[in-house]
C-alpha positions as CSV (number, residue, x, y, z in Angstrom):
1,X,-17.9,-25.4,-6.2
2,X,-18.0,-21.9,-8.1
3,X,-21.2,-19.9,-8.3
4,X,-23.7,-20.7,-10.7
5,X,-24.1,-18.4,-13.2
6,X,-27.0,-19.3,-14.8
7,X,-28.4,-17.7,-12.3
8,X,-28.9,-13.9,-12.5
9,X,-28.6,-13.0,-9.1
10,X,-24.9,-13.9,-9.4
11,X,-24.1,-11.0,-11.9
12,X,-23.9,-7.5,-10.8
13,X,-24.9,-6.5,-14.5
14,X,-26.3,-8.4,-17.6
15,X,-26.6,-5.5,-19.9
16,X,-29.4,-5.0,-22.8
17,X,-26.9,-5.5,-26.3
18,X,-27.4,-2.3,-28.0
19,X,-23.3,-2.1,-29.3
20,X,-21.1,-4.4,-31.6
21,X,-18.5,-5.2,-28.8
22,X,-18.7,-6.4,-24.7
23,X,-16.8,-5.7,-22.0
24,X,-16.4,-8.2,-19.3
25,X,-15.2,-6.3,-15.5
26,X,-13.8,-7.8,-12.9
27,X,-14.1,-5.6,-9.6
28,X,-11.8,-4.4,-6.9
29,X,-11.7,-5.3,-3.3
30,X,-14.5,-4.3,-1.8
31,X,-14.7,-6.7,1.4
32,X,-12.1,-4.0,3.4
33,X,-13.3,-2.5,7.1
34,X,-15.2,-5.6,7.4
35,X,-12.7,-8.2,6.5
36,X,-10.6,-6.4,9.6
37,X,-13.5,-7.5,12.4
38,X,-12.3,-10.4,14.8
39,X,-13.6,-13.7,13.6
40,X,-14.0,-12.3,10.0
41,X,-14.1,-14.9,7.3
42,X,-11.1,-14.8,4.5
43,X,-13.6,-14.3,1.7
44,X,-16.5,-12.4,1.1
45,X,-19.7,-14.9,0.8
46,X,-22.5,-13.7,-2.0
47,X,-24.5,-12.3,0.6
48,X,-21.9,-10.0,1.8
49,X,-23.2,-6.5,2.0
50,X,-20.2,-4.4,1.9
51,X,-19.1,-6.3,-1.1
52,X,-21.8,-6.1,-3.1
53,X,-22.9,-2.2,-2.5
54,X,-19.2,-1.7,-3.4
55,X,-19.4,-3.7,-6.8
56,X,-22.7,-1.4,-7.7
57,X,-21.3,1.9,-6.8
58,X,-17.6,0.4,-8.6
59,X,-19.9,-0.3,-12.0
60,X,-21.0,3.4,-12.0
61,X,-17.6,4.7,-11.1
62,X,-14.8,2.6,-13.4
63,X,-17.2,0.0,-15.5
64,X,-19.6,2.5,-17.0
65,X,-15.9,4.4,-18.6
66,X,-16.7,1.1,-21.5
67,X,-19.9,1.4,-21.0
68,X,-20.5,4.2,-24.5
69,X,-18.4,1.9,-26.8
70,X,-19.5,-1.6,-25.7
71,X,-22.1,-3.3,-23.8
72,X,-20.6,-3.7,-20.1
73,X,-21.1,-7.2,-18.0
74,X,-19.9,-7.6,-14.6
75,X,-20.4,-10.6,-12.3
76,X,-20.3,-10.9,-8.7
77,X,-17.6,-13.0,-7.5
78,X,-16.6,-14.3,-3.8
79,X,-13.3,-11.9,-3.3
80,X,-10.5,-11.7,-0.8
81,X,-10.7,-10.0,2.3
82,X,-8.0,-7.0,2.3
83,X,-7.0,-8.5,5.9
84,X,-6.6,-11.8,4.4
85,X,-4.9,-10.4,1.1
86,X,-2.5,-8.5,3.3
87,X,-1.4,-11.1,5.0
88,X,-0.5,-13.5,2.0
89,X,1.3,-9.6,0.6
90,X,3.6,-9.8,3.6
91,X,4.0,-13.4,3.8
92,X,5.0,-13.9,0.0
93,X,5.6,-10.5,-1.2
94,X,2.4,-10.4,-3.4
95,X,-1.1,-11.4,-3.0
96,X,-1.7,-13.5,-5.7
97,X,-1.8,-17.2,-3.9
98,X,-4.8,-15.5,-1.9
99,X,-6.8,-15.3,-5.5
100,X,-5.9,-18.7,-6.8
101,X,-9.1,-20.4,-5.1
102,X,-12.6,-19.1,-5.0
103,X,-11.6,-15.7,-6.3
104,X,-9.8,-17.0,-9.3
105,X,-12.3,-20.5,-10.1
106,X,-15.3,-17.6,-9.6
107,X,-14.6,-15.7,-12.5
108,X,-13.7,-18.7,-14.5
109,X,-16.9,-19.7,-14.5
110,X,-18.5,-16.1,-15.2
111,X,-16.1,-16.5,-18.2
112,X,-17.1,-20.3,-19.5
113,X,-21.2,-18.8,-18.6
114,X,-20.7,-15.7,-20.5
115,X,-18.9,-16.9,-23.6
116,X,-21.4,-19.6,-23.7
117,X,-24.4,-18.1,-23.5
118,X,-23.8,-14.1,-24.3
119,X,-21.3,-12.9,-26.1
120,X,-22.2,-14.0,-29.1
121,X,-19.2,-14.3,-30.8
122,X,-18.1,-10.6,-30.8
123,X,-15.1,-8.7,-30.1
124,X,-14.4,-8.0,-26.4
125,X,-12.4,-5.7,-23.5
126,X,-11.7,-7.2,-20.3
127,X,-10.9,-4.9,-17.4
128,X,-11.0,-4.4,-14.0
129,X,-9.4,-3.1,-11.0
130,X,-7.0,-4.0,-7.9
131,X,-7.9,-7.3,-6.9
132,X,-10.1,-7.7,-10.2
133,X,-6.9,-6.9,-12.1
134,X,-5.1,-9.0,-10.8
135,X,-7.6,-11.7,-10.9
136,X,-7.7,-10.6,-14.7
137,X,-3.6,-11.1,-15.3
138,X,-4.4,-14.8,-14.1
139,X,-7.2,-14.9,-17.1
140,X,-4.9,-13.5,-19.5
141,X,-1.6,-16.1,-18.3
142,X,-3.7,-18.9,-18.1
143,X,-7.5,-18.9,-19.4
144,X,-6.4,-17.1,-22.6
145,X,-4.1,-19.5,-23.6
146,X,-6.0,-22.7,-22.8
147,X,-9.0,-20.6,-25.0
148,X,-7.5,-19.1,-28.0
149,X,-10.3,-18.6,-30.0
150,X,-11.6,-16.2,-27.3
151,X,-8.2,-14.2,-27.0
152,X,-8.3,-13.2,-31.3
153,X,-11.4,-11.3,-30.5
154,X,-9.7,-9.3,-26.9
155,X,-10.1,-6.0,-28.3
156,X,-7.6,-5.1,-25.2
157,X,-7.2,-5.6,-21.6
158,X,-7.2,-2.8,-18.7
159,X,-6.3,-4.4,-15.5
160,X,-5.6,-1.2,-14.1
161,X,-4.4,-0.8,-10.7
162,X,-1.6,-4.1,-10.6
163,X,1.3,-5.1,-11.2
164,X,2.5,-6.3,-14.9
165,X,6.1,-6.5,-14.8
166,X,8.4,-7.0,-18.1
167,X,9.5,-10.4,-16.4
168,X,6.0,-11.8,-16.8
169,X,5.7,-10.1,-20.8
170,X,9.0,-12.5,-21.2
171,X,7.6,-15.6,-19.5
172,X,4.0,-15.3,-21.1
173,X,4.8,-14.0,-25.0
174,X,1.1,-14.2,-25.7
175,X,1.0,-11.1,-23.6
176,X,1.4,-7.9,-25.0
177,X,2.1,-4.8,-23.4
178,X,0.4,-1.4,-25.5
179,X,2.7,1.4,-26.7
180,X,0.3,3.7,-27.9
181,X,-3.2,5.0,-27.5
182,X,-4.8,2.5,-30.5
183,X,-3.1,-0.6,-30.6
184,X,-5.5,-3.7,-30.1
185,X,-5.1,-7.3,-28.3
186,X,-2.6,-5.4,-26.0
187,X,-2.4,-4.7,-22.0
188,X,-3.2,-1.6,-20.9
189,X,-2.4,-0.7,-17.2
190,X,-1.2,1.7,-14.6
191,X,-0.7,2.5,-11.0
192,X,-0.9,5.9,-9.9
193,X,0.4,7.5,-7.3
194,X,1.7,11.2,-5.4
195,X,5.3,12.3,-5.8
196,X,5.9,11.4,-2.3
197,X,5.5,7.8,-2.8
198,X,7.7,7.8,-5.5
199,X,10.7,10.2,-3.4
200,X,10.3,7.5,-0.4
201,X,10.8,4.2,-2.5
202,X,7.0,3.4,-0.8
203,X,6.2,-0.3,-0.2
204,X,3.1,-0.8,-2.1
205,X,1.1,-4.2,-2.7
206,X,0.3,-3.5,-6.3
207,X,3.8,-2.8,-7.2
208,X,6.7,-5.4,-8.2
209,X,10.5,-5.2,-9.6
210,X,10.1,-4.2,-13.1
211,X,6.3,-3.2,-13.1
212,X,5.0,-1.4,-16.1
213,X,2.7,1.7,-17.0
214,X,1.5,3.6,-19.6
215,X,0.6,7.4,-19.1
216,X,-3.4,7.7,-19.6
217,X,-3.2,10.9,-21.1
218,X,-0.6,10.9,-23.9
219,X,-0.5,7.0,-23.8
220,X,3.7,6.9,-24.2
221,X,5.6,5.0,-21.8
222,X,8.6,6.7,-21.4
223,X,8.7,9.7,-19.0
224,X,7.0,12.1,-21.1
225,X,5.0,14.4,-18.9
226,X,1.3,15.4,-19.7
227,X,0.1,18.4,-18.1
228,X,-3.7,18.4,-16.7
229,X,-4.3,20.5,-19.5
230,X,-4.3,17.0,-21.6
231,X,-7.0,15.6,-19.2
232,X,-10.6,15.5,-20.8
233,X,-12.5,15.4,-17.2
234,X,-11.9,13.0,-14.1
235,X,-14.6,12.1,-11.7
236,X,-14.4,13.8,-8.0
237,X,-17.2,14.2,-5.2
238,X,-18.9,17.5,-5.1
239,X,-18.5,17.6,-0.9
240,X,-20.9,20.7,-0.9
241,X,-23.8,18.0,-3.1
242,X,-22.6,14.7,-2.4
243,X,-22.8,14.1,-5.6
244,X,-20.3,12.4,-8.2
245,X,-19.4,14.9,-11.3
246,X,-17.2,15.4,-13.9
247,X,-14.1,17.8,-13.8
248,X,-11.1,19.6,-13.7
249,X,-9.1,18.2,-10.4
250,X,-5.7,18.8,-11.8
251,X,-5.0,15.3,-12.7
252,X,-1.2,15.7,-15.0
253,X,0.8,12.3,-15.4
254,X,4.2,11.2,-15.5
255,X,5.2,8.0,-16.1
256,X,8.4,7.1,-13.7
257,X,9.8,3.8,-15.7
258,X,12.7,2.7,-13.0
259,X,9.2,2.4,-10.5
260,X,6.7,1.2,-12.8
261,X,4.5,3.6,-12.1
262,X,2.3,7.0,-12.9
263,X,2.9,9.7,-10.9
264,X,0.1,12.8,-10.7
265,X,0.0,16.5,-9.1
266,X,-3.5,16.1,-8.5
267,X,-5.3,16.5,-4.6
268,X,-6.1,12.9,-3.1
269,X,-9.7,12.2,-2.5
270,X,-11.4,12.6,1.2
271,X,-11.4,9.6,3.2
272,X,-12.8,8.4,6.5
273,X,-9.7,7.8,9.0
274,X,-10.1,4.4,8.9
275,X,-9.6,3.8,5.3
276,X,-6.9,6.6,5.5
277,X,-5.2,4.5,7.8
278,X,-5.6,1.0,5.5
279,X,-4.8,3.2,2.5
280,X,-1.7,4.1,3.6
281,X,-1.0,0.6,5.0
282,X,-1.2,-1.2,2.1
283,X,-0.7,2.1,-0.8
284,X,2.1,4.3,1.1
285,X,1.7,7.7,1.7
286,X,0.6,9.2,-0.8
287,X,-1.2,6.5,-2.9
288,X,-3.7,7.3,-5.3
289,X,-4.7,3.6,-5.9
290,X,-8.6,4.1,-5.6
291,X,-8.5,6.9,-8.0
292,X,-6.4,4.9,-10.7
293,X,-10.1,4.9,-13.2
294,X,-11.2,8.6,-11.6
295,X,-8.7,10.9,-12.3
296,X,-8.5,9.4,-16.0
297,X,-12.3,8.6,-16.2
298,X,-12.7,10.7,-19.5
299,X,-9.5,10.0,-20.9
300,X,-9.9,6.1,-20.4
301,X,-13.6,6.2,-22.3
302,X,-12.3,8.3,-25.1
303,X,-9.1,6.0,-25.6
304,X,-11.7,2.8,-25.2
305,X,-13.6,4.2,-28.7
306,X,-10.1,5.1,-29.9
307,X,-9.1,0.7,-29.6
308,X,-12.9,-0.6,-30.4
309,X,-12.5,2.1,-33.9
310,X,-8.6,0.8,-34.7
311,X,-10.0,-2.8,-34.1
312,X,-13.1,-2.7,-36.6
313,X,-10.2,-1.3,-39.3
314,X,-8.5,-4.3,-38.5
315,X,-11.2,-6.8,-39.5
């Protein structure tokens, strides 16, 4: 049975309605190190402290990029742990099958409740990261195909940090990949790496053959280089104070269409030894997966405002 989303405890964030538009955000894998413990369940229960704390942090570090322009709704859901997702990835070459049960059915129940009780007919954005973006991809393929009346009101989808392939857009023609900074009803996504990943052709859990990325600085699909001077501000941790700040970390961006990634030369975020080992195993020796949002935070915020304005002009 899916979670009961009439229970407000099953929502990480239910905002005050102050904007004309909404965002529905699905968080990334936060059940990570705990899932590696012997005997740990494959899926997080709703009282899993690691997941709950991680989801709240992700709201602050990711979902708030949408908060200037939209009312941000964020449900909790019982997600797959990284250990089991990794086993499915190694078996299938992609971890989608690990999401088809509890995680997807929880998010569908949350969407059903959101549209029936919270949305009020407002246009919306659907967004996520990593596992959350993989679930958003299922929603785009299945749920919105079954609910075209909702889909017509979608300003854009930002399922950042997961593979969207050319073959999928051919198989699901109602889905359209973004072609610029202001088109609407489109999918906006990228997978960020450092240059070494591309040099060694690293195998990662968020890429597939034919993956696509858009450049979050110049909003182009080709290899046009965007220098860090185009970056409006990145989120970073001040190691002296422990505070998250906005500043310049040298985050440039260039799409490499052959691999379907955005390469940046920004320095990677500091990690504990345990997390660094996990990141290497899943995202390669020079992955920037955890910083898909942080490196381009202010550009995402500005782009959301532009797409919302473009949607308004079309009405």
